[in-house]
Structure formats: C-alpha cells, structure tokens
All heavy atoms as an XYZ file, in Angstrom:
907
protein
N     -39.475     38.604     38.772
C     -40.174     38.002     39.816
C     -39.226     36.978     40.497
O     -38.557     36.226     39.801
C     -41.422     37.275     39.348
C     -42.099     36.448     40.435
S     -43.608     35.675     39.859
C     -44.673     37.048     39.593
N     -39.204     37.001     41.823
C     -38.302     36.126     42.622
C     -39.136     35.721     43.848
O     -39.732     36.532     44.434
C     -37.136     36.842     43.008
C     -36.106     36.149     43.912
C     -34.916     37.013     44.135
C     -34.043     36.508     45.224
N     -32.916     37.342     45.462
N     -39.159     34.380     44.140
C     -40.026     33.948     45.140
C     -39.468     32.628     45.832
O     -39.023     31.771     45.099
C     -41.375     33.637     44.593
C     -42.397     32.980     45.486
C     -43.657     32.674     44.772
O     -44.080     33.441     43.822
N     -44.268     31.634     45.062
N     -39.559     32.520     47.132
C     -39.182     31.312     47.832
C     -40.332     30.331     47.634
O     -41.473     30.690     47.797
C     -38.963     31.581     49.368
N     -40.033     29.124     47.073
C     -41.133     28.183     46.781
C     -41.149     27.035     47.806
O     -42.159     26.331     47.882
C     -41.006     27.614     45.294
C     -41.162     28.733     44.336
C     -39.688     26.930     45.097
N     -40.102     26.744     48.527
C     -40.067     25.753     49.574
C     -38.825     25.810     50.293
O     -37.922     26.652     50.052
C     -40.205     24.297     48.905
S     -38.768     23.822     47.881
N     -38.704     24.975     51.365
C     -37.499     24.805     52.152
C     -36.634     23.756     51.542
O     -37.152     22.783     50.918
C     -37.771     24.443     53.508
C     -38.604     25.568     54.334
C     -37.810     26.835     54.543
C     -38.574     27.788     55.372
N     -37.904     29.064     55.519
N     -35.317     23.842     51.609
C     -34.410     22.753     51.108
C     -34.854     21.430     51.577
O     -34.805     20.465     50.760
C     -33.024     23.008     51.537
C     -32.345     24.183     50.778
C     -30.881     24.190     51.077
C     -30.395     24.102     52.516
N     -28.990     24.266     52.714
N     -35.207     21.255     52.849
C     -35.582     19.949     53.355
C     -36.903     19.406     52.984
O     -37.303     18.283     53.225
C     -35.462     19.970     54.939
C     -33.996     20.036     55.390
O     -33.030     19.744     54.609
N     -33.797     20.597     56.568
N     -37.753     20.285     52.317
C     -38.967     19.829     51.814
C     -38.958     18.886     50.656
O     -39.960     18.177     50.343
C     -39.868     21.069     51.342
C     -40.300     21.942     52.416
O     -40.353     21.488     53.604
O     -40.646     23.106     52.198
N     -37.806     18.830     50.016
C     -37.549     17.999     48.826
C     -36.346     17.184     48.941
O     -35.242     17.606     49.082
C     -37.488     18.972     47.621
C     -37.692     18.437     46.223
C     -39.014     17.691     46.060
C     -37.602     19.598     45.204
N     -36.604     15.813     48.964
C     -35.518     14.932     49.048
C     -34.807     14.785     47.731
O     -35.377     15.059     46.678
C     -35.988     13.513     49.512
C     -36.949     12.905     48.497
C     -37.403     11.502     48.878
N     -38.378     10.969     47.989
C     -38.203     10.706     46.729
N     -37.049     10.889     46.121
N     -39.167     10.229     45.924
N     -33.464     14.386     47.742
C     -32.806     14.131     46.510
C     -33.500     13.085     45.675
O     -33.877     12.071     46.210
C     -31.376     13.668     46.908
C     -31.170     14.310     48.224
C     -32.583     14.318     48.919
N     -33.692     13.380     44.407
C     -34.447     12.491     43.523
C     -35.986     12.719     43.511
O     -36.731     12.003     42.880
N     -36.348     13.758     44.211
C     -37.819     14.088     44.250
C     -38.150     15.346     43.480
O     -37.364     15.989     42.926
N     -39.463     15.612     43.465
C     -40.037     16.852     42.845
C     -41.218     17.226     43.550
O     -41.892     16.399     44.283
C     -40.182     16.519     41.395
C     -41.424     15.606     41.131
S     -41.812     15.599     39.376
C     -42.586     14.047     39.288
N     -41.686     18.473     43.348
C     -42.924     18.927     43.903
C     -43.482     20.026     42.992
O     -42.662     20.745     42.347
C     -42.698     19.429     45.348
C     -41.806     20.652     45.452
S     -41.448     21.211     47.075
C     -42.979     21.887     47.535
N     -44.818     20.193     42.954
C     -45.411     21.224     42.336
C     -45.367     22.566     43.226
O     -45.371     22.416     44.455
C     -46.759     20.923     41.824
C     -47.812     20.726     42.867
C     -49.154     20.415     42.238
C     -50.182     20.109     43.206
N     -51.490     19.878     42.607
N     -45.291     23.627     42.586
C     -45.265     24.966     43.268
C     -45.861     25.956     42.298
O     -46.216     25.633     41.188
C     -43.837     25.254     43.686
N     -45.835     27.223     42.747
C     -46.228     28.277     41.777
C     -45.190     29.434     41.961
O     -44.566     29.643     42.995
C     -47.614     28.903     42.184
O     -47.603     29.265     43.555
C     -48.729     27.844     41.977
N     -44.903     30.084     40.897
C     -44.060     31.275     40.789
C     -45.085     32.366     40.432
O     -45.452     32.560     39.284
C     -43.021     31.134     39.805
C     -42.074     32.349     39.611
C     -41.310     32.704     40.948
C     -40.995     32.034     38.507
N     -45.471     33.174     41.393
C     -46.614     34.098     41.195
C     -47.876     33.221     41.033
O     -48.197     32.423     41.903
N     -48.419     33.307     39.807
C     -49.619     32.487     39.477
C     -49.221     31.344     38.559
O     -50.127     30.651     38.058
C     -50.692     33.372     38.951
C     -51.255     34.313     40.009
C     -52.201     35.356     39.581
N     -53.133     34.952     38.530
C     -53.863     35.818     37.852
N     -53.866     37.090     38.253
N     -54.698     35.392     36.972
N     -47.962     31.348     38.200
C     -47.486     30.340     37.172
C     -47.157     28.991     37.812
O     -46.427     28.889     38.769
C     -46.265     30.830     36.508
C     -45.763     30.143     35.318
S     -44.351     30.947     34.513
C     -44.304     32.552     35.163
N     -47.809     27.829     37.345
C     -47.512     26.601     37.913
C     -46.116     26.105     37.424
O     -45.769     26.185     36.217
C     -48.570     25.683     37.315
C     -49.171     26.401     36.148
C     -48.841     27.859     36.292
N     -45.274     25.608     38.464
C     -43.957     25.098     38.050
C     -43.742     23.787     38.809
O     -44.558     23.456     39.742
C     -42.831     26.104     38.573
C     -42.889     26.389     40.079
C     -42.984     27.453     37.779
C     -41.656     27.132     40.565
N     -42.710     23.116     38.442
C     -42.362     21.856     39.118
C     -40.831     22.058     39.512
O     -40.022     22.595     38.790
C     -42.499     20.643     38.235
C     -41.667     20.717     36.935
C     -42.177     19.358     39.010
N     -40.608     21.794     40.761
C     -39.236     21.955     41.311
C     -38.734     20.513     41.498
O     -39.329     19.685     42.100
C     -39.256     22.710     42.632
C     -37.850     22.851     43.203
C     -39.916     23.994     42.456
N     -37.474     20.292     40.994
C     -36.846     18.927     41.040
C     -35.560     19.073     41.811
O     -34.868     20.081     41.749
C     -36.504     18.503     39.639
S     -37.882     18.385     38.538
N     -35.211     18.021     42.562
C     -33.856     17.964     43.184
C     -33.206     16.733     42.739
O     -33.704     15.564     42.895
C     -34.120     17.894     44.719
C     -32.787     18.011     45.426
C     -32.997     18.206     46.938
N     -31.665     18.464     47.598
C     -31.492     18.508     48.841
N     -32.629     18.343     49.694
N     -30.334     18.756     49.401
N     -32.093     16.844     42.059
C     -31.316     15.630     41.613
C     -30.627     14.938     42.733
O     -30.485     15.425     43.831
C     -30.284     16.097     40.505
O     -29.414     17.125     41.068
C     -30.957     16.648     39.328
N     -30.129     13.716     42.430
C     -29.525     12.895     43.527
C     -28.325     13.563     44.166
O     -27.970     13.359     45.226
C     -29.181     11.553     42.991
C     -30.473     10.718     42.613
C     -29.972      9.309     42.052
C     -31.323     10.483     43.837
N     -27.628     14.484     43.321
C     -26.478     15.152     43.828
C     -26.769     16.399     44.623
O     -25.982     17.151     45.051
C     -25.544     15.521     42.750
C     -25.983     16.471     41.710
O     -27.116     17.001     41.891
O     -25.351     16.696     40.730
N     -28.106     16.654     44.824
C     -28.581     17.742     45.699
C     -28.929     19.049     44.926
O     -29.364     19.942     45.584
N     -28.712     19.065     43.634
C     -28.997     20.292     42.873
C     -30.501     20.503     42.681
O     -31.341     19.566     42.652
N     -30.930     21.757     42.701
C     -32.330     22.145     42.515
C     -32.548     22.738     41.187
O     -31.732     23.486     40.726
C     -32.797     23.120     43.664
C     -32.928     22.545     44.948
C     -31.826     22.449     45.865
C     -34.118     22.073     45.365
C     -31.957     21.866     47.122
C     -34.263     21.492     46.681
C     -33.194     21.432     47.555
N     -33.626     22.410     40.528
C     -34.049     22.890     39.177
C     -35.497     23.145     39.211
O     -36.318     22.474     39.834
C     -33.632     21.832     38.112
C     -32.190     21.483     38.114
C     -31.628     20.623     39.001
C     -31.305     22.097     37.215
C     -30.301     20.270     39.035
C     -29.950     21.845     37.250
C     -29.442     20.898     38.132
O     -28.124     20.639     38.180
N     -35.928     24.114     38.336
C     -37.356     24.454     38.252
C     -37.754     24.636     36.740
O     -37.000     25.232     36.013
C     -37.675     25.716     39.037
N     -38.962     24.071     36.464
C     -39.470     24.109     35.048
C     -40.908     24.408     35.146
O     -41.576     24.275     36.090
C     -39.235     22.775     34.374
C     -37.780     22.386     34.317
C     -37.252     21.424     35.288
C     -36.930     22.865     33.358
C     -35.915     21.074     35.237
C     -35.652     22.439     33.285
C     -35.050     21.640     34.241
N     -41.463     24.784     33.938
C     -42.903     24.898     33.749
C     -43.543     23.584     34.103
O     -42.999     22.569     33.821
C     -43.215     25.243     32.278
O     -44.581     25.019     32.060
N     -44.699     23.606     34.695
C     -45.397     22.328     35.113
C     -46.270     21.859     34.047
O     -47.226     21.177     34.293
C     -46.145     22.564     36.444
C     -46.494     21.212     37.089
O     -45.968     20.160     36.821
N     -47.547     21.265     37.908
N     -45.984     22.124     32.801
C     -46.707     21.712     31.620
C     -45.788     21.095     30.607
O     -44.862     21.766     30.128
C     -47.475     22.848     30.899
C     -48.741     23.190     31.567
C     -49.581     24.075     30.639
O     -49.106     25.073     30.079
N     -50.831     23.744     30.428
N     -46.115     19.819     30.192
C     -45.262     19.235     29.210
C     -45.522     20.007     27.866
O     -46.600     20.361     27.574
C     -45.789     17.731     28.995
S     -44.794     16.841     27.755
N     -44.402     20.154     27.095
C     -44.542     20.862     25.840
C     -45.231     20.094     24.821
O     -45.626     20.576     23.707
C     -43.131     21.449     25.396
C     -42.204     20.253     25.126
C     -42.625     22.398     26.370
C     -40.905     20.684     24.501
N     -45.360     18.800     24.991
C     -46.090     17.944     24.002
C     -47.558     18.156     23.977
O     -48.072     18.614     23.002
C     -45.784     16.424     24.343
C     -46.459     15.477     23.482
N     -47.223     14.456     23.884
C     -46.562     15.378     22.126
C     -47.700     13.729     22.892
N     -47.332     14.310     21.845
N     -48.300     17.914     25.148
C     -49.695     18.109     25.178
C     -50.197     18.708     26.574
O     -51.308     18.595     26.865
C     -50.512     16.778     24.865
C     -50.315     16.397     23.429
C     -51.199     15.296     23.056
O     -51.706     14.536     23.869
N     -51.444     15.125     21.744
N     -49.346     19.318     27.244
C     -49.722     20.101     28.437
C     -49.901     19.260     29.690
O     -50.455     19.783     30.577
N     -49.421     18.076     29.750
C     -49.620     17.313     30.964
C     -48.889     17.949     32.216
O     -47.809     18.609     32.036
C     -49.005     15.846     30.787
N     -49.443     17.747     33.377
C     -48.775     18.299     34.610
C     -47.481     17.459     34.926
O     -47.608     16.255     35.307
C     -49.792     18.205     35.681
C     -50.779     17.083     35.187
C     -50.703     17.166     33.670
N     -46.328     18.003     34.706
C     -45.108     17.347     34.833
C     -44.924     16.862     36.322
O     -44.286     15.772     36.681
C     -43.938     18.192     34.459
C     -43.934     18.458     33.012
S     -43.825     17.023     31.889
C     -42.268     16.378     32.304
N     -45.478     17.575     37.321
C     -45.434     17.179     38.724
C     -46.088     15.857     38.935
O     -45.921     15.293     40.100
C     -45.993     18.318     39.588
O     -47.310     18.494     39.280
N     -46.847     15.315     38.051
C     -47.558     13.999     38.204
C     -46.690     12.918     37.635
O     -47.150     11.753     37.659
C     -48.963     13.979     37.677
C     -49.837     14.937     38.567
C     -51.286     14.956     38.039
O     -51.647     14.076     37.256
O     -51.986     15.880     38.432
N     -45.563     13.258     36.967
C     -44.679     12.299     36.377
C     -43.717     11.738     37.365
O     -44.049     11.741     38.598
N     -42.547     11.345     36.951
C     -41.512     10.811     37.818
C     -40.146     11.354     37.460
O     -39.919     11.807     36.367
C     -41.444      9.312     37.773
C     -42.688      8.653     38.342
C     -41.162      8.772     36.406
N     -39.354     11.431     38.511
C     -37.885     11.750     38.251
C     -37.237     10.361     38.293
O     -37.415      9.543     39.195
C     -37.345     12.603     39.461
C     -35.827     12.765     39.259
C     -37.976     14.036     39.413
N     -36.569     10.039     37.202
C     -35.977      8.668     37.039
C     -34.683      8.857     36.279
O     -34.049      9.863     36.124
C     -37.030      7.869     36.311
S     -37.497      8.534     34.702
N     -34.275      7.706     35.658
C     -33.061      7.717     34.769
C     -33.599      7.340     33.367
O     -34.729      7.250     33.075
N     -32.649      7.008     32.443
C     -32.961      6.764     31.067
C     -32.143      5.559     30.614
O     -31.047      5.291     31.098
C     -32.664      7.885     30.165
N     -32.622      4.852     29.634
C     -31.886      3.725     29.053
C     -30.878      4.369     28.072
O     -31.156      5.388     27.403
C     -32.760      2.714     28.395
O     -33.584      3.215     27.465
N     -29.743      3.693     27.880
C     -28.732      4.060     26.962
C     -28.428      2.975     25.950
O     -28.669      1.747     26.327
C     -27.500      4.455     27.661
N     -27.987      3.356     24.722
C     -27.745      2.311     23.738
C     -26.567      1.306     24.211
O     -25.660      1.810     24.931
C     -27.356      3.043     22.554
C     -27.507      4.508     22.838
C     -27.803      4.654     24.304
N     -26.695      0.094     23.855
C     -25.604     -0.827     24.135
C     -25.201     -1.565     22.853
O     -25.967     -1.517     21.844
C     -26.014     -1.889     25.212
O     -27.098     -2.632     24.733
C     -26.370     -1.210     26.442
N     -24.091     -2.267     22.880
C     -23.647     -3.048     21.667
C     -24.286     -4.482     21.530
O     -24.254     -5.041     20.461
C     -22.083     -3.216     21.680
C     -21.459     -1.819     21.525
O     -21.980     -0.845     20.905
O     -20.308     -1.662     22.080
N     -24.818     -4.936     22.562
C     -25.318     -6.322     22.641
C     -26.852     -6.332     22.726
O     -27.431     -5.725     23.593
C     -24.719     -7.055     23.882
C     -23.211     -7.187     23.875
C     -22.778     -8.063     22.753
O     -23.387     -9.025     22.380
N     -21.610     -7.661     22.133
N     -27.466     -7.123     21.786
C     -28.933     -7.242     21.964
C     -29.328     -7.919     23.242
O     -28.584     -8.764     23.773
C     -29.269     -8.283     20.826
C     -28.136     -8.118     19.839
C     -26.940     -7.844     20.696
N     -30.307     -7.391     23.892
C     -30.801     -7.888     25.189
C     -29.998     -7.340     26.320
O     -30.320     -7.649     27.511
N     -29.015     -6.509     26.020
C     -28.307     -5.900     27.177
C     -28.831     -4.491     27.381
O     -29.124     -3.719     26.517
C     -26.735     -5.771     26.800
C     -25.890     -5.159     27.880
C     -24.473     -5.021     27.332
O     -24.000     -5.836     26.548
O     -23.742     -4.027     27.821
N     -29.042     -4.214     28.686
C     -29.631     -2.926     29.032
C     -28.662     -2.111     29.905
O     -28.011     -2.728     30.797
C     -30.947     -3.099     29.730
C     -31.935     -3.694     28.845
C     -32.151     -5.117     28.869
C     -32.735     -2.974     27.877
C     -33.039     -5.720     28.010
C     -33.572     -3.630     27.073
C     -33.815     -4.997     27.079
O     -34.645     -5.584     26.263
N     -28.646     -0.812     29.678
C     -27.872      0.088     30.515
C     -28.694      1.293     30.934
O     -29.383      1.906     30.030
C     -26.568      0.496     29.771
C     -25.531      1.250     30.553
C     -24.247      1.400     29.792
N     -24.375      2.159     28.610
C     -23.932      3.391     28.398
N     -23.425      4.049     29.438
N     -24.085      3.997     27.353
N     -28.603      1.601     32.171
C     -29.433      2.685     32.689
C     -28.492      3.826     33.086
O     -27.534      3.609     33.807
C     -30.171      2.134     33.899
C     -31.507      2.876     34.194
C     -32.509      2.846     33.250
C     -31.721      3.418     35.469
C     -33.755      3.518     33.482
C     -32.945      4.027     35.713
C     -33.959      4.070     34.730
O     -35.156      4.633     35.059
N     -28.816      5.027     32.661
C     -27.960      6.211     33.025
C     -28.842      7.385     33.507
O     -30.008      7.372     33.405
C     -27.179      6.696     31.731
C     -26.243      5.558     31.194
C     -28.147      7.027     30.569
N     -28.109      8.382     33.985
C     -28.717      9.617     34.418
C     -29.818      9.399     35.528
O     -30.826     10.121     35.485
C     -29.244     10.411     33.236
C     -28.181     10.900     32.230
C     -28.800     11.754     31.240
C     -27.765     12.346     30.284
N     -27.337     13.661     30.779
N     -29.554      8.461     36.389
C     -30.523      8.155     37.450
C     -30.883      9.462     38.236
O     -29.865     10.121     38.624
C     -30.097      7.075     38.352
C     -30.995      6.706     39.502
C     -32.323      6.150     39.043
O     -32.381      5.396     38.037
O     -33.376      6.573     39.573
N     -32.006      9.722     38.402
C     -32.449     11.024     39.231
C     -32.207     12.257     38.457
O     -32.350     13.369     39.032
N     -31.963     12.167     37.113
C     -31.784     13.407     36.308
C     -32.787     13.597     35.186
O     -32.705     14.438     34.412
C     -30.365     13.349     35.705
C     -29.309     13.369     36.819
C     -27.879     13.343     36.234
O     -27.737     13.536     35.048
O     -26.993     13.115     37.010
N     -33.729     12.658     35.052
C     -34.741     12.666     34.009
C     -36.140     12.940     34.549
O     -36.549     12.292     35.431
C     -34.643     11.367     33.158
C     -33.305     11.074     32.695
C     -35.687     11.364     32.065
C     -32.667     12.085     31.776
N     -36.768     13.873     34.012
C     -38.159     14.207     34.360
C     -39.097     13.577     33.332
O     -39.007     13.943     32.119
C     -38.402     15.633     34.481
C     -39.780     16.162     34.912
C     -40.234     15.525     36.181
C     -39.788     17.675     35.023
N     -39.901     12.600     33.670
C     -40.708     11.833     32.695
C     -42.138     12.242     32.727
O     -42.742     12.290     33.858
C     -40.629     10.284     32.881
C     -41.406      9.601     31.823
C     -41.225      8.071     31.954
N     -39.886      7.695     31.701
C     -39.314      6.672     32.368
N     -39.952      5.938     33.187
N     -38.055      6.401     32.035
N     -42.752     12.665     31.640
C     -44.154     13.071     31.533
C     -45.128     11.971     31.959
O     -44.904     10.788     31.474
C     -44.394     13.606     30.067
S     -46.145     14.069     29.868
N     -46.123     12.261     32.696
C     -47.062     11.173     33.048
C     -47.972     10.695     31.951
O     -48.585      9.544     32.130
C     -47.814     11.896     34.249
C     -47.843     13.260     33.902
C     -46.550     13.576     33.212
N     -48.202     11.490     30.974
C     -49.178     11.073     29.899
C     -48.565     10.247     28.773
O     -49.109      9.204     28.440
C     -49.896     12.317     29.283
C     -50.790     13.032     30.146
C     -51.173     12.644     31.473
C     -51.569     14.179     29.874
N     -52.068     13.562     32.042
C     -52.348     14.545     31.008
C     -51.580     15.063     28.800
C     -53.153     15.625     31.024
C     -52.434     16.162     28.826
C     -53.242     16.433     29.972
N     -47.535     10.678     28.245
C     -46.932      9.940     27.016
C     -45.446      9.623     27.105
O     -44.826      9.169     26.217
C     -47.147     10.832     25.760
C     -48.590     11.157     25.534
N     -49.149     12.368     25.799
C     -49.610     10.376     25.124
C     -50.418     12.343     25.475
N     -50.749     11.197     25.101
N     -44.888      9.802     28.344
C     -43.615      9.321     28.657
C     -42.445     10.116     28.098
O     -41.301      9.710     28.013
N     -42.742     11.331     27.617
C     -41.653     12.273     27.084
C     -40.708     12.387     28.282
O     -41.068     12.659     29.439
C     -42.211     13.642     26.672
C     -43.135     13.531     25.467
C     -42.350     13.345     24.120
N     -43.094     13.763     22.906
C     -43.844     12.915     22.248
N     -44.041     11.682     22.679
N     -44.496     13.321     21.228
N     -39.364     12.442     27.877
C     -38.366     12.494     28.925
C     -37.557     13.733     28.677
O     -37.137     14.074     27.555
C     -37.445     11.281     28.896
C     -38.196      9.992     29.284
C     -37.391      8.740     29.139
O     -36.596      8.685     28.124
O     -37.476      7.890     29.957
N     -37.279     14.425     29.840
C     -36.543     15.718     29.778
C     -35.356     15.627     30.667
O     -35.498     15.155     31.837
C     -37.433     16.900     30.257
C     -38.661     17.050     29.256
C     -39.851     16.361     29.531
C     -38.625     17.834     28.160
C     -40.949     16.516     28.713
C     -39.711     17.954     27.317
C     -40.864     17.346     27.587
O     -41.978     17.500     26.795
N     -34.196     16.072     30.200
C     -32.915     16.045     30.929
C     -32.908     17.266     31.979
O     -32.756     18.378     31.507
C     -31.762     16.021     30.085
C     -30.457     15.726     30.707
O     -30.294     16.041     31.904
O     -29.541     15.246     30.016
N     -33.117     16.992     33.244
C     -33.148     18.033     34.223
C     -31.907     18.888     34.227
O     -31.934     20.119     34.300
C     -33.419     17.425     35.629
C     -34.826     16.826     35.700
C     -33.251     18.458     36.730
C     -35.069     15.919     36.878
N     -30.711     18.260     34.240
C     -29.506     18.966     34.281
C     -29.003     19.572     32.992
O     -27.974     20.262     32.968
C     -28.397     18.015     34.843
C     -28.684     17.611     36.295
C     -27.675     16.571     36.857
C     -26.533     17.260     37.439
N     -25.600     16.349     38.086
N     -29.712     19.278     31.927
C     -29.321     19.851     30.571
C     -30.468     20.802     30.114
O     -31.072     20.586     29.003
C     -29.063     18.705     29.537
C     -28.507     19.244     28.246
O     -28.001     20.355     28.180
N     -28.531     18.484     27.228
N     -30.757     21.743     30.941
C     -31.759     22.803     30.575
C     -33.200     22.299     30.271
O     -33.905     22.870     29.527
C     -31.248     23.593     29.404
C     -29.968     24.362     29.643
C     -29.478     25.070     28.474
O     -29.528     24.581     27.295
O     -28.968     26.199     28.689
N     -33.548     21.131     30.776
C     -34.817     20.522     30.485
C     -35.016     20.123     29.074
O     -36.101     20.010     28.585
N     -33.900     19.714     28.346
C     -34.061     19.306     26.961
C     -34.675     17.957     26.793
O     -34.385     17.018     27.591
C     -32.654     19.361     26.300
C     -32.121     20.760     26.225
C     -30.811     20.816     25.387
N     -30.318     22.213     25.402
C     -30.824     23.221     24.730
N     -31.767     22.951     23.833
N     -30.326     24.414     24.804
N     -35.527     17.782     25.819
C     -36.179     16.540     25.529
C     -35.113     15.512     25.076
O     -34.338     15.844     24.136
C     -37.192     16.715     24.536
C     -38.128     15.503     24.255
S     -39.314     15.671     22.927
C     -40.486     16.945     23.699
N     -35.103     14.294     25.621
C     -34.134     13.291     25.216
C     -34.295     12.956     23.722
O     -33.259     12.829     23.023
C     -34.169     12.044     26.008
C     -33.903     12.207     27.465
C     -33.843     10.813     28.201
C     -32.499     12.954     27.683
N     -35.516     12.781     23.255
C     -35.746     12.393     21.837
C     -35.540     13.501     20.910
O     -35.425     13.230     19.646
C     -37.153     11.784     21.700
O     -38.135     12.770     22.008
N     -35.543     14.789     21.295
C     -35.336     15.936     20.419
C     -34.723     17.036     21.187
O     -35.414     17.877     21.777
C     -36.662     16.376     19.866
C     -36.497     17.513     18.873
O     -35.358     18.036     18.679
O     -37.554     17.995     18.255
N     -33.337     17.083     21.372
C     -32.749     18.040     22.215
C     -32.902     19.459     21.835
O     -32.554     20.460     22.564
C     -31.280     17.629     22.105
C     -31.210     16.265     21.603
C     -32.481     16.108     20.772
N     -33.479     19.762     20.581
C     -33.745     21.086     20.219
C     -35.049     21.653     20.910
O     -35.257     22.807     20.918
C     -34.000     21.128     18.690
C     -32.702     20.921     17.927
O     -31.683     21.382     18.377
N     -32.800     20.219     16.836
N     -35.804     20.796     21.577
C     -36.980     21.147     22.321
C     -36.739     21.010     23.854
O     -35.999     20.132     24.213
C     -38.222     20.345     21.911
C     -38.425     20.477     20.371
C     -39.678     19.666     19.923
N     -40.867     20.346     20.592
C     -42.021     19.818     20.712
N     -42.166     18.555     20.501
N     -43.054     20.459     21.263
N     -37.313     21.927     24.603
C     -37.016     21.797     26.114
C     -38.185     22.455     26.870
O     -38.973     23.287     26.277
C     -35.719     22.443     26.445
C     -35.598     23.918     26.221
C     -34.182     24.411     26.498
N     -34.121     25.821     26.286
C     -34.279     26.715     27.281
N     -34.507     26.336     28.571
N     -34.156     27.986     27.055
N     -38.293     22.018     28.131
C     -39.225     22.619     29.024
C     -38.804     24.087     29.342
O     -37.591     24.177     29.562
C     -39.290     21.787     30.296
C     -40.007     20.450     30.319
C     -39.815     19.774     31.646
C     -41.476     20.611     29.995
N     -39.646     25.004     29.443
C     -39.228     26.339     29.851
C     -38.742     26.184     31.335
O     -39.349     25.555     32.177
C     -40.520     27.141     29.839
C     -41.381     26.405     28.808
C     -41.094     24.929     29.000
N     -37.515     26.718     31.562
C     -36.948     26.696     32.926
C     -36.835     27.961     33.626
O     -37.032     29.024     33.068
N     -36.461     27.927     34.880
C     -36.356     29.128     35.702
C     -35.051     28.995     36.500
O     -34.494     27.990     36.709
C     -37.543     29.149     36.673
C     -38.874     29.201     36.012
C     -39.574     28.050     35.740
C     -39.415     30.376     35.541
C     -40.763     28.059     35.032
C     -40.615     30.467     34.891
C     -41.328     29.286     34.655
N     -34.526     30.165     36.922
C     -33.389     30.167     37.753
C     -33.694     29.724     39.175
O     -34.774     30.083     39.703
C     -32.739     31.567     37.779
C     -32.280     32.084     36.444
C     -31.875     33.518     36.528
C     -31.580     34.022     35.104
N     -31.384     35.552     35.104
N     -32.721     29.004     39.864
C     -33.017     28.536     41.138
C     -31.789     28.926     42.044
O     -30.646     28.780     41.554
C     -33.163     27.058     41.207
C     -33.374     26.593     42.672
C     -34.419     26.650     40.423
N     -32.009     29.527     43.193
C     -30.955     29.849     44.136
C     -31.315     29.324     45.450
O     -32.553     29.256     45.753
C     -30.769     31.338     44.145
N     -30.339     29.052     46.302
C     -30.620     28.642     47.641
C     -30.130     29.838     48.520
O     -29.092     30.384     48.457
C     -29.762     27.426     48.096
C     -30.021     26.265     47.077
C     -29.946     27.011     49.518
C     -31.477     25.819     47.058
N     -31.168     30.298     49.358
C     -30.939     31.467     50.205
C     -31.242     30.992     51.672
O     -32.411     30.908     51.953
C     -31.766     32.693     49.750
C     -31.396     33.218     48.391
C     -32.184     34.438     47.973
O     -32.976     34.931     48.811
O     -32.016     34.836     46.789
N     -30.196     30.737     52.441
C     -30.466     30.108     53.747
C     -31.004     28.734     53.586
O     -30.446     27.846     52.887
N     -32.199     28.548     54.111
C     -32.902     27.258     53.929
C     -33.953     27.298     52.889
O     -34.624     26.313     52.675
C     -33.599     26.855     55.263
C     -32.564     26.428     56.289
O     -31.502     25.875     55.981
O     -32.977     26.491     57.504
N     -34.162     28.440     52.193
C     -35.086     28.586     51.138
C     -34.606     28.272     49.750
O     -33.502     28.614     49.457
C     -35.640     30.032     51.126
C     -36.393     30.386     52.420
O     -37.042     29.599     52.921
O     -36.322     31.622     52.769
N     -35.553     27.609     48.999
C     -35.253     27.450     47.548
C     -36.050     28.539     46.853
O     -37.296     28.650     46.974
C     -35.803     26.045     47.094
C     -35.675     25.880     45.628
C     -35.156     24.957     47.923
N     -35.283     29.420     46.176
C     -35.796     30.619     45.575
C     -35.814     30.476     44.076
O     -34.739     30.176     43.514
C     -35.056     31.849     46.073
C     -35.586     33.100     45.367
C     -35.088     32.006     47.564
N     -36.927     30.706     43.511
C     -36.990     30.586     41.989
C     -37.357     31.955     41.389
O     -38.042     32.773     41.982
C     -38.224     29.572     41.584
C     -38.375     29.527     40.104
C     -37.882     28.144     42.178
N     -36.683     32.222     40.296
C     -36.922     33.505     39.605
C     -36.969     33.275     38.096
O     -36.506     32.235     37.594
C     -35.859     34.533     39.954
O     -34.629     34.082     39.522
N     -37.594     34.272     37.379
C     -37.641     34.135     35.890
C     -36.305     34.511     35.324
O     -35.515     35.249     35.823
C     -38.691     35.176     35.385
C     -40.060     34.646     35.497
C     -40.962     35.669     34.792
C     -42.389     35.129     34.761
N     -43.285     35.956     33.905
C-alpha cells in the first residue's frame, strides 16, 4: 500500500499531523532539518494517540548537579499520556528502552506530496 497523506507545505519543520494509510491511523512528523517520518498513531505502552503528543527534544546527562542539557530538539515524539519518548530519526526507538519502537512506515516525497507506504 502506498498513499499520499499530505502536501510538503502542510507540515512545518518540528510539526506533526495525524493521517491514515488506508484505514490505519498514522502520525506524520517533520524534523527541524526538513525530514519526514511516519509511525503508527498508537503508543506501544498503552495505546495513546501519538498525534496528541508533542515533537520536542530530550534532556541529556551532565557531569554537574543542577546542570541541564537539551538535545535532539525537534527529533523526539513524546506520548501525551505517560510521556514515553521516541526518537523520530532512530526508527522510532523508545529513549528509555531502545529495544522497543513505534511501528514505522516508509516516506517518500513525490513532487509536493508526502507519500507513505508499508
């Protein structure tokens, strides 16, 4: 199955939108560098709609107590229910357990269309 789900300009860098691939609910994300990615619109933890979460960054460990460092801005998809975080650019892998990941789909740009396929 292959389907145009939106136009490139429908989604700003750092944004996301819900769509369907056939009858399957998906979430389409656009990273700050302009890349498009698509995943199942259900969190693997308890089924929350990922399209109601946020595209954001993640905190990284530091050597100093009270020091904070933020990384991967616009590359993390955070679940709206329990805050599970998934790395968009790393196959949708969960940050806390990289062995688990959101089911993903292939994305291609054809003209102005964002095309998603299984």
